[in-house]
KOLMARSE-324195 format. One record per residue: residue number from 1; residue in three letters; x, y, z of N, C-alpha, C in turn. Coordinates in nm, 4 decimals, always signed. Layout:
N
drenba,bavo,neast,nnorth,nup,caeast,canorth,caup,ceast,cnorth,cup
NUM,ALA,X,Y,Z,X,Y,Z,X,Y,Z $
...
This chain:
146
drenba,bavo,neast,nnorth,nup,caeast,canorth,caup,ceast,cnorth,cup
1,MET,+2.7390,-1.9005,-1.7325,+2.6052,-1.9411,-1.7265,+2.5367,-1.8104,-1.7799 $
2,ASP,+2.4121,-1.8544,-1.8295,+2.2946,-1.7437,-1.8854,+2.2402,-1.7121,-1.7522 $
3,ARG,+2.2055,-1.5962,-1.7535,+2.1417,-1.5108,-1.6635,+1.9799,-1.5405,-1.6600 $
4,ARG,+1.9183,-1.5910,-1.5567,+1.7713,-1.5984,-1.5620,+1.7175,-1.4478,-1.5035 $
5,TYR,+1.6149,-1.4304,-1.5666,+1.5455,-1.2910,-1.5473,+1.4340,-1.3314,-1.4277 $
6,GLN,+1.4378,-1.2486,-1.3456,+1.3178,-1.2748,-1.2427,+1.2024,-1.1628,-1.2766 $
7,VAL,+1.0890,-1.2077,-1.2891,+0.9598,-1.1466,-1.3328,+0.8548,-1.1201,-1.2186 $
8,PHE,+0.8170,-0.9961,-1.1887,+0.7245,-0.9828,-1.0851,+0.5964,-0.9765,-1.1685 $
9,ILE,+0.4872,-1.0487,-1.1135,+0.3557,-1.0433,-1.1929,+0.2571,-0.9846,-1.1081 $
10,SER,+0.1945,-0.8695,-1.1322,+0.0765,-0.8212,-1.0549,-0.0448,-0.7950,-1.1238 $
11,SER,-0.1245,-0.8471,-1.0675,-0.2822,-0.8099,-1.1327,-0.3700,-0.8231,-0.9795 $
12,THR,-0.5156,-0.8419,-1.0335,-0.5985,-0.8648,-0.9038,-0.5939,-1.0138,-0.9256 $
13,TYR,-0.6455,-1.0871,-0.8472,-0.6337,-1.2339,-0.8269,-0.7461,-1.2997,-0.8695 $
14,THR,-0.8649,-1.2745,-0.8222,-0.9652,-1.3972,-0.8805,-1.0269,-1.3909,-1.0179 $
15,ASP,-1.0091,-1.2733,-1.0486,-1.0789,-1.2615,-1.1931,-0.9483,-1.2805,-1.2954 $
16,LEU,-0.8389,-1.2863,-1.2586,-0.7243,-1.3001,-1.3456,-0.6385,-1.4082,-1.3119 $
17,ALA,-0.6713,-1.5078,-1.2266,-0.6082,-1.6290,-1.1781,-0.5706,-1.7248,-1.3030 $
18,GLU,-0.6467,-1.7618,-1.4079,-0.6107,-1.8123,-1.5141,-0.4908,-1.7388,-1.6035 $
19,GLU,-0.5335,-1.6150,-1.6095,-0.4221,-1.5306,-1.7168,-0.2866,-1.5454,-1.6108 $
20,ARG,-0.2998,-1.5364,-1.4814,-0.1591,-1.5201,-1.4009,-0.0949,-1.6704,-1.4440 $
21,ARG,-0.1728,-1.7927,-1.4326,-0.1291,-1.9009,-1.4402,-0.0590,-1.9135,-1.5909 $
22,GLU,-0.1129,-1.8909,-1.6877,-0.0682,-1.8895,-1.8136,+0.0498,-1.7986,-1.8447 $
23,VAL,+0.0646,-1.6823,-1.7726,+0.1895,-1.6143,-1.8027,+0.3034,-1.6629,-1.7041 $
24,ILE,+0.2771,-1.7268,-1.5884,+0.3756,-1.8015,-1.5167,+0.4373,-1.9241,-1.5921 $
25,GLN,+0.3518,-1.9968,-1.6662,+0.3727,-2.0930,-1.7436,+0.4770,-2.0462,-1.8547 $
26,ALA,+0.4287,-1.9423,-1.9362,+0.5053,-1.8839,-2.0296,+0.6408,-1.8298,-2.0021 $
27,LEU,+0.6336,-1.7626,-1.8638,+0.7854,-1.7176,-1.8173,+0.8780,-1.8366,-1.7808 $
28,LEU,+0.8027,-1.9573,-1.7404,+0.9014,-2.0890,-1.6963,+0.9610,-2.1332,-1.8309 $
29,GLU,+0.8623,-2.1427,-1.9513,+0.9149,-2.2075,-2.0891,+1.0066,-2.0897,-2.1291 $
30,MET,+1.0361,-1.9594,-2.0931,+1.1428,-1.8729,-2.1481,+1.2596,-1.8858,-2.0415 $
31,ASP,+1.2601,-1.9726,-1.9607,+1.3521,-1.9902,-1.8352,+1.3669,-1.8580,-1.7592 $
32,CYS,+1.2610,-1.7893,-1.7402,+1.2516,-1.6927,-1.6299,+1.1906,-1.6958,-1.5023 $
33,LEU,+1.2342,-1.6393,-1.4130,+1.1749,-1.6849,-1.2764,+1.0471,-1.5912,-1.2410 $
34,PRO,+0.9294,-1.6636,-1.2311,+0.8114,-1.5896,-1.2171,+0.8072,-1.5380,-1.0583 $
35,ALA,+0.7595,-1.4412,-1.0319,+0.7377,-1.3665,-0.8922,+0.6153,-1.3062,-0.8686 $
36,GLY,+0.5479,-1.3720,-0.7552,+0.4237,-1.3114,-0.7251,+0.3607,-1.3463,-0.6169 $
37,MET,+0.2280,-1.3156,-0.5873,+0.1710,-1.3653,-0.4496,+0.1574,-1.5166,-0.4318 $
38,GLU,+0.1432,-1.5959,-0.5592,+0.1531,-1.7248,-0.5233,+0.2658,-1.7936,-0.4771 $
39,MET,+0.3765,-1.7316,-0.4924,+0.4944,-1.7668,-0.4418,+0.5626,-1.7213,-0.3353 $
40,PHE,+0.4650,-1.6311,-0.2612,+0.5189,-1.5989,-0.1407,+0.5079,-1.6883,-0.0288 $
41,PRO,+0.6337,-1.6822,+0.0654,+0.6326,-1.7987,+0.1555,+0.5451,-1.7326,+0.2933 $
42,ALA,+0.4916,-1.8277,+0.3864,+0.4465,-1.7813,+0.4872,+0.5565,-1.7117,+0.5829 $
43,THR,+0.5284,-1.5977,+0.6203,+0.6095,-1.5225,+0.7012,+0.5631,-1.4256,+0.7820 $
44,ASN,+0.6434,-1.3986,+0.9164,+0.6062,-1.2910,+1.0014,+0.6152,-1.1412,+0.9425 $
45,GLU,+0.6912,-1.1295,+0.8457,+0.7199,-1.0050,+0.7544,+0.6004,-0.9326,+0.7225 $
46,GLU,+0.5938,-0.7962,+0.7445,+0.4656,-0.7210,+0.7028,+0.4682,-0.7600,+0.5403 $
47,GLN,+0.3247,-0.7464,+0.5041,+0.3182,-0.7991,+0.3721,+0.3788,-0.7173,+0.2626 $
48,TRP,+0.3362,-0.5523,+0.3108,+0.3844,-0.4736,+0.1841,+0.5371,-0.4653,+0.1679 $
49,THR,+0.6233,-0.5073,+0.3080,+0.7567,-0.5048,+0.3052,+0.8021,-0.6156,+0.2181 $
50,LEU,+0.7323,-0.7125,+0.2192,+0.7770,-0.8341,+0.1462,+0.7584,-0.8107,-0.0120 $
51,ILE,+0.6390,-0.7707,-0.0240,+0.6079,-0.7178,-0.1896,+0.7118,-0.6254,-0.2147 $
52,GLN,+0.7825,-0.5182,-0.1640,+0.8726,-0.4174,-0.1966,+0.9948,-0.5176,-0.2313 $
53,GLN,+1.0234,-0.5969,-0.1290,+1.1655,-0.6947,-0.1487,+1.1389,-0.7354,-0.2835 $
54,VAL,+1.0509,-0.8117,-0.3052,+1.0278,-0.8997,-0.4283,+1.0356,-0.8286,-0.5505 $
55,ILE,+0.9580,-0.7069,-0.5595,+0.9804,-0.6183,-0.6713,+1.1086,-0.5654,-0.6805 $
56,ASP,+1.1796,-0.5267,-0.5687,+1.3115,-0.4757,-0.5922,+1.4218,-0.5816,-0.6425 $
57,GLU,+1.3910,-0.7195,-0.6122,+1.4898,-0.8079,-0.6658,+1.4798,-0.8689,-0.7871 $
58,SER,+1.3303,-0.8292,-0.8214,+1.2888,-0.8562,-0.9649,+1.3520,-0.7728,-1.0985 $
59,ASP,+1.3787,-0.8599,-1.2082,+1.4426,-0.7588,-1.3081,+1.3368,-0.7059,-1.4050 $
60,TYR,+1.2116,-0.7306,-1.3907,+1.0978,-0.6785,-1.4540,+0.9648,-0.6887,-1.3560 $
61,TYR,+0.8850,-0.5982,-1.4212,+0.7624,-0.5883,-1.3592,+0.6311,-0.5863,-1.4768 $
62,VAL,+0.5510,-0.6916,-1.4223,+0.4387,-0.6925,-1.5346,+0.3131,-0.6928,-1.4511 $
63,VAL,+0.2168,-0.6112,-1.5408,+0.1021,-0.5792,-1.4586,-0.0091,-0.6111,-1.5425 $
64,ILE,-0.1051,-0.6950,-1.5288,-0.2267,-0.7321,-1.5970,-0.3343,-0.6672,-1.5482 $
65,VAL,-0.4213,-0.5875,-1.6245,-0.5261,-0.5192,-1.5790,-0.6643,-0.5670,-1.6474 $
66,GLY,-0.7542,-0.6458,-1.5972,-0.8732,-0.6849,-1.6595,-1.0059,-0.5729,-1.6076 $
67,GLY,-1.0930,-0.6457,-1.5350,-1.2111,-0.5700,-1.5231,-1.2585,-0.5296,-1.3884 $
68,ARG,-1.1377,-0.5578,-1.3012,-1.1545,-0.5286,-1.1590,-1.0429,-0.4385,-1.1133 $
69,TYR,-1.0915,-0.3409,-1.0202,-0.9781,-0.2492,-0.9490,-0.9061,-0.3349,-0.8309 $
70,GLY,-0.9800,-0.4273,-0.7837,-0.9246,-0.5008,-0.6283,-0.9451,-0.4195,-0.5199 $
71,SER,-0.9056,-0.4935,-0.4102,-0.9282,-0.4451,-0.2967,-0.8211,-0.3404,-0.2581 $
72,THR,-0.8538,-0.2585,-0.1826,-0.7828,-0.1309,-0.1625,-0.7051,-0.1222,-0.0345 $
73,THR,-0.5966,-0.0772,-0.0246,-0.5184,-0.0139,+0.0822,-0.5822,+0.0855,+0.1727 $
74,PRO,-0.5462,+0.1012,+0.3138,-0.5752,+0.2057,+0.3702,-0.5847,+0.3208,+0.2928 $
75,GLU,-0.4705,+0.3375,+0.2156,-0.4687,+0.4912,+0.1375,-0.5641,+0.4880,+0.0344 $
76,GLY,-0.6522,+0.4068,+0.0130,-0.7654,+0.4055,-0.0969,-0.7300,+0.3995,-0.2305 $
77,ILE,-0.6238,+0.3057,-0.2766,-0.5746,+0.2727,-0.3795,-0.5704,+0.1270,-0.3825 $
78,SER,-0.5886,+0.0538,-0.4925,-0.5481,-0.0975,-0.4959,-0.4149,-0.1333,-0.4654 $
79,TYR,-0.4193,-0.2385,-0.4367,-0.2974,-0.3218,-0.3999,-0.2081,-0.3215,-0.5263 $
80,THR,-0.2917,-0.3627,-0.6508,-0.1993,-0.3804,-0.7628,-0.1543,-0.2249,-0.7971 $
81,GLU,-0.2289,-0.1340,-0.7716,-0.1916,+0.0172,-0.8090,-0.0740,+0.0569,-0.7412 $
82,LYS,-0.0940,+0.0033,-0.6144,+0.0318,+0.0459,-0.5226,+0.1572,-0.0002,-0.5488 $
83,GLU,+0.1547,-0.1684,-0.5997,+0.2678,-0.2324,-0.6719,+0.3057,-0.1487,-0.7985 $
84,TYR,+0.2369,-0.1026,-0.8692,+0.2411,-0.0617,-0.9927,+0.3368,+0.0757,-0.9753 $
85,ASP,+0.2621,+0.1702,-0.8981,+0.3226,+0.2795,-0.8687,+0.4751,+0.2545,-0.8298 $
86,TYR,+0.4905,+0.1666,-0.7178,+0.6205,+0.1459,-0.6503,+0.7283,+0.0887,-0.7918 $
87,ALA,+0.7127,+0.0105,-0.8365,+0.7676,-0.0310,-0.9681,+0.8177,+0.0912,-1.0495 $
88,VAL,+0.7094,+0.1633,-1.0796,+0.7398,+0.2771,-1.1754,+0.8610,+0.3808,-1.0793 $
89,ASP,+0.8357,+0.3828,-0.9600,+0.9091,+0.4852,-0.8923,+1.0396,+0.4598,-0.8948 $
90,ILE,+1.0761,+0.2995,-0.8465,+1.2158,+0.2806,-0.8419,+1.2830,+0.2513,-0.9705 $
91,GLY,+1.2295,+0.2718,-1.0724,+1.2707,+0.2636,-1.2206,+1.2816,+0.1215,-1.2876 $
92,LYS,+1.1853,+0.0428,-1.2454,+1.1662,-0.1024,-1.2855,+1.1350,-0.1024,-1.4207 $
93,PRO,+1.1803,-0.1965,-1.5112,+1.1233,-0.1874,-1.6604,+0.9903,-0.2491,-1.6372 $
94,VAL,+0.8794,-0.1841,-1.6630,+0.7533,-0.2227,-1.6808,+0.6739,-0.2590,-1.8145 $
95,LEU,+0.6115,-0.3907,-1.7868,+0.5435,-0.4165,-1.9231,+0.3680,-0.4469,-1.8783 $
96,GLY,+0.2864,-0.3476,-1.9525,+0.1445,-0.3832,-1.9043,+0.0628,-0.4502,-1.9837 $
97,PHE,-0.0238,-0.5316,-1.9713,-0.1245,-0.6089,-2.0502,-0.2477,-0.5848,-1.9804 $
98,VAL,-0.3328,-0.4819,-2.0883,-0.4672,-0.4084,-2.0593,-0.5682,-0.4765,-2.1472 $
99,HIS,-0.6952,-0.5228,-2.0765,-0.7983,-0.5767,-2.1528,-0.8322,-0.4595,-2.2259 $
100,ALA,-0.8513,-0.5060,-2.3617,-0.9015,-0.4148,-2.4647,-1.0395,-0.3362,-2.4555 $
101,LYS,-1.1283,-0.4413,-2.4034,-1.2903,-0.4186,-2.3887,-1.3326,-0.4328,-2.2566 $
102,PRO,-1.2857,-0.3421,-2.1634,-1.3394,-0.3800,-2.0574,-1.4810,-0.3945,-1.9835 $
103,ASP,-1.5714,-0.3077,-2.1279,-1.7084,-0.3069,-2.1003,-1.7716,-0.4312,-2.1107 $
104,GLU,-1.6726,-0.5194,-2.2221,-1.7314,-0.6557,-2.2367,-1.7090,-0.7677,-2.1245 $
105,ILE,-1.6438,-0.7491,-2.0290,-1.5988,-0.8384,-1.9345,-1.7043,-0.8776,-1.8397 $
106,ALA,-1.7186,-1.0042,-1.8257,-1.8783,-1.0497,-1.7548,-1.8698,-0.9983,-1.6049 $
107,LEU,-1.9973,-0.9636,-1.5509,-2.0115,-0.8953,-1.4325,-1.9300,-0.9727,-1.3288 $
108,GLY,-1.9207,-1.1085,-1.3316,-1.8517,-1.1801,-1.2348,-1.7157,-1.1369,-1.2129 $
109,LYS,-1.6589,-1.0865,-1.3234,-1.5204,-1.0704,-1.3191,-1.4907,-0.9151,-1.3545 $
110,SER,-1.5689,-0.8270,-1.2911,-1.5670,-0.6784,-1.2843,-1.6207,-0.6137,-1.1553 $
111,GLN,-1.5931,-0.4970,-1.1286,-1.6505,-0.4250,-1.0100,-1.7078,-0.2797,-1.0736 $
112,PRO,-1.8189,-0.2850,-1.1084,-1.9052,-0.1615,-1.1525,-1.8866,-0.0600,-1.0584 $
113,GLU,-1.8933,-0.0696,-0.9250,-1.8681,+0.0301,-0.8243,-1.7210,+0.0966,-0.8185 $
114,MET,-1.6508,+0.0312,-0.8748,-1.4911,+0.0824,-0.8872,-1.4511,+0.1125,-1.0186 $
115,LYS,-1.5602,+0.1438,-1.1090,-1.5215,+0.1827,-1.2440,-1.4423,+0.3074,-1.2475 $
116,ALA,-1.4214,+0.3986,-1.2072,-1.3831,+0.5432,-1.1938,-1.2318,+0.5185,-1.1633 $
117,GLN,-1.2082,+0.4301,-1.0522,-1.0794,+0.4022,-1.0201,-0.9954,+0.3258,-1.1231 $
118,LEU,-1.0743,+0.2112,-1.1558,-1.0329,+0.1239,-1.2470,-0.9781,+0.1993,-1.3873 $
119,ASP,-1.0912,+0.2816,-1.4334,-1.0462,+0.3741,-1.5607,-0.9136,+0.4559,-1.5472 $
120,ALA,-0.9215,+0.5263,-1.4166,-0.7862,+0.5986,-1.4106,-0.6705,+0.5153,-1.4072 $
121,PHE,-0.6463,+0.3963,-1.3439,-0.5522,+0.3167,-1.3276,-0.4930,+0.2637,-1.4805 $
122,ARG,-0.6430,+0.2126,-1.5501,-0.5956,+0.1610,-1.6847,-0.5283,+0.2916,-1.7825 $
123,ALA,-0.5856,+0.4158,-1.7547,-0.5051,+0.5036,-1.8209,-0.3681,+0.5360,-1.7788 $
124,LYS,-0.3374,+0.5143,-1.6571,-0.2173,+0.5357,-1.6138,-0.1168,+0.4379,-1.6656 $
125,VAL,-0.1615,+0.3150,-1.6686,-0.0663,+0.1990,-1.7393,-0.0551,+0.2116,-1.8652 $
126,MET,-0.1715,+0.2450,-1.9475,-0.1665,+0.2578,-2.0683,-0.0941,+0.3953,-2.1200 $
127,SER,-0.0519,+0.4727,-2.0174,+0.0589,+0.5738,-2.0670,+0.2006,+0.5159,-2.0913 $
128,ARG,+0.2346,+0.3977,-2.0559,+0.3692,+0.3576,-2.0700,+0.3458,+0.2356,-2.1656 $
129,LEU,+0.4564,+0.1479,-2.1992,+0.4667,+0.0284,-2.2904,+0.3535,-0.0774,-2.2589 $
130,VAL,+0.2520,-0.1113,-2.3331,+0.1271,-0.1835,-2.3098,+0.1017,-0.2429,-2.4321 $
131,LYS,+0.0327,-0.3785,-2.3895,-0.0188,-0.4564,-2.5017,-0.1347,-0.4720,-2.4542 $
132,THR,-0.2443,-0.4733,-2.5520,-0.3832,-0.4928,-2.5028,-0.4308,-0.6358,-2.5422 $
133,TYR,-0.5474,-0.6954,-2.4537,-0.5898,-0.8400,-2.4963,-0.7250,-0.8199,-2.4912 $
134,THR,-0.7898,-0.9419,-2.5593,-0.9474,-0.9275,-2.5298,-0.9774,-1.0873,-2.4865 $
135,THR,-0.8913,-1.1945,-2.4699,-0.9167,-1.3301,-2.4294,-0.8013,-1.3459,-2.3557 $
136,ARG,-0.8157,-1.4732,-2.2755,-0.6900,-1.5109,-2.2047,-0.5839,-1.5729,-2.3087 $
137,GLN,-0.6246,-1.6233,-2.3953,-0.5104,-1.6793,-2.5190,-0.4355,-1.5640,-2.6010 $
138,THR,-0.5139,-1.4496,-2.6033,-0.4381,-1.3541,-2.6678,-0.3415,-1.2728,-2.5525 $
139,SER,-0.3879,-1.2742,-2.4427,-0.2963,-1.2357,-2.3318,-0.1542,-1.2978,-2.3255 $
140,VAL,-0.1882,-1.4397,-2.3103,-0.0605,-1.5197,-2.3280,+0.0074,-1.5009,-2.4611 $
141,GLN,-0.0360,-1.4964,-2.5582,+0.0297,-1.4886,-2.6964,+0.1107,-1.3565,-2.6914 $
142,ARG,+0.0472,-1.2502,-2.6716,+0.1164,-1.1129,-2.6673,+0.2428,-1.1150,-2.5552 $
143,TYR,+0.2140,-1.1754,-2.4493,+0.3194,-1.1953,-2.3431,+0.4472,-1.2536,-2.4059 $
144,ARG,+0.4190,-1.3481,-2.4779,+0.5261,-1.4383,-2.5412,+0.5885,-1.3597,-2.6272 $
145,VAL,+0.5206,-1.2592,-2.7146,+0.6022,-1.1903,-2.7941,+0.6611,-1.0513,-2.7320 $
146,ALA,+0.6184,-1.0350,-2.6325,+0.6490,-0.9065,-2.5676,+0.8126,-0.9437,-2.5096 $
């Protein structure tokens, strides 16, 4: 029996909902098991503990970075960055998709007040294996190739 790979998908949500759906669809077409907040069950378990468990159980970790840094944890970093740091720390294979032209992202899909944090996170992600994209279609095309 062929092995099915589980892939954890991490990103901010509201600005990248379409990209997430497209990546999930691409994963399903490749017979992979997508994992991410859309698939989390209702549970009494503390959210971060559940996220760690799902990342631990995943074979790969994919991060999509657009124009938003996202909501922050009590430690002051975004949940997406916290997930990324955890995946890197445990040695999970990481593949990043980073918007090539963040200054061209529509205001409704960006957080100008968090630009410094987003820029630092982008630089962190781009220091590893990464593909850039400019539109939702190119992000999915690049994901399928990766």
